[in-house]
C-alpha positions in Angstrom: 112.2 148.2 104.7 108.7 149.2 103.0 107.7 146.9 100.1 108.4 149.9 97.4 112.5 149.2 99.0 112.3 145.3 99.1 111.1 145.5 95.0 114.5 147.7 94.2 116.2 145.6 96.0 115.6 142.6 95.1 114.3 142.9 91.6 110.7 141.6 92.2 107.8 143.5 91.5 106.1 145.5 93.9 102.5 144.1 93.3 104.2 140.7 93.4 105.7 141.5 97.6 102.8 142.8 98.0 100.2 139.5 97.4 102.3 137.6 99.4 102.7 139.7 102.4 98.9 140.3 102.2 98.2 136.9 101.8 95.9 137.0 98.3 96.8 133.3 96.7 96.3 131.0 99.8 99.0 128.5 99.0 102.6 128.5 97.6 101.2 126.6 94.1 99.2 127.7 92.8 97.9 125.6 89.7 95.4 123.4 88.5 94.0 120.9 90.3 94.6 117.2 89.4 92.3 115.0 87.5 93.8 111.8 89.1 95.5 111.9 93.3 98.7 111.5 94.0 99.0 108.1 94.9 97.5 107.0 91.4 99.6 109.0 89.3 102.9 107.9 90.7 100.7 105.1 90.2 100.8 105.1 86.4 104.3 106.8 86.2 105.6 104.0 87.7 103.8 101.7 85.1 106.3 103.7 82.7 108.5 103.2 84.6 108.0 99.3 84.3 106.8 99.1 80.9 109.6 101.5 79.0 112.4 99.0 81.2 110.7 95.8 79.6 110.9 96.7 76.4 107.1 98.9 75.7 107.4 102.2 76.6 104.1 103.9 76.2 102.9 107.0 73.9 100.8 110.2 74.4 97.9 108.2 73.3 97.8 105.7 75.1 98.7 107.5 78.4 96.1 109.1 77.7 93.7 106.3 77.2 94.6 104.6 80.6 94.0 108.0 82.3 90.5 107.8 81.0 90.2 104.1 81.4 90.4 104.6 84.8 88.3 108.0 85.3 85.4 105.5 84.2 86.8 102.8 86.2 86.1 104.2 89.7 82.8 106.2 88.0 84.2 109.4 88.7 83.3 112.4 86.1 85.8 114.0 83.4 85.8 117.5 83.5 87.4 117.1 79.9 85.5 118.0 76.9 86.3 114.9 75.1 86.3 113.0 77.6 89.9 112.0 76.9 93.4 114.2 79.1 94.3 116.8 76.2 97.8 118.0 76.0 97.8 121.1 78.8 96.9 118.8 81.9 99.4 115.6 80.2 102.2 118.7 80.2 101.8 118.9 84.1 101.8 115.4 84.4 104.6 115.7 82.5 106.2 119.0 84.2 105.5 116.4 88.3 107.4 114.0 86.8 110.4 115.4 85.1 111.7 111.4 85.1 109.5 110.7 82.6 110.8 111.4 79.0 108.4 111.6 75.7 110.5 110.1 73.2 109.9 108.2 69.9 108.8 104.8 70.6 110.2 101.1 69.4 108.5 98.3 70.2 111.2 95.8 71.1 110.9 92.2 70.2 110.7 89.5 73.6 114.4 88.5 72.5 115.7 91.0 72.5 113.5 92.8 76.1 114.5 89.7 78.2 118.5 90.5 77.3 120.9 91.0 80.1 124.7 91.4 80.5 124.8 88.4 81.5 122.8 86.6 78.8 125.7 88.2 77.0 
């Protein structure tokens, strides 16, 4: 089957098939480099989940500040214009961790955060 025939059969642009066949792109996943390592991102995601479970959800701004502190703490240079995580990298982080949801946060008092079904 030629590229033209495959393009028509599967309704995929011929250039897309040609790029794949001739190895134009080295990897299957083409995306911008991440600012943090996969381990660092996972630790931050786990921290966000933990904080929301105990009643202290994090804001977008707070998450960006945490990333900024990690960057400064490790002595790595930042690729950001204002030395802070922007919208696009934050969007990428949330896309890589789909179990994180952006919601309007409401700070709970400690009394409300520690209530369990057994206490009720």
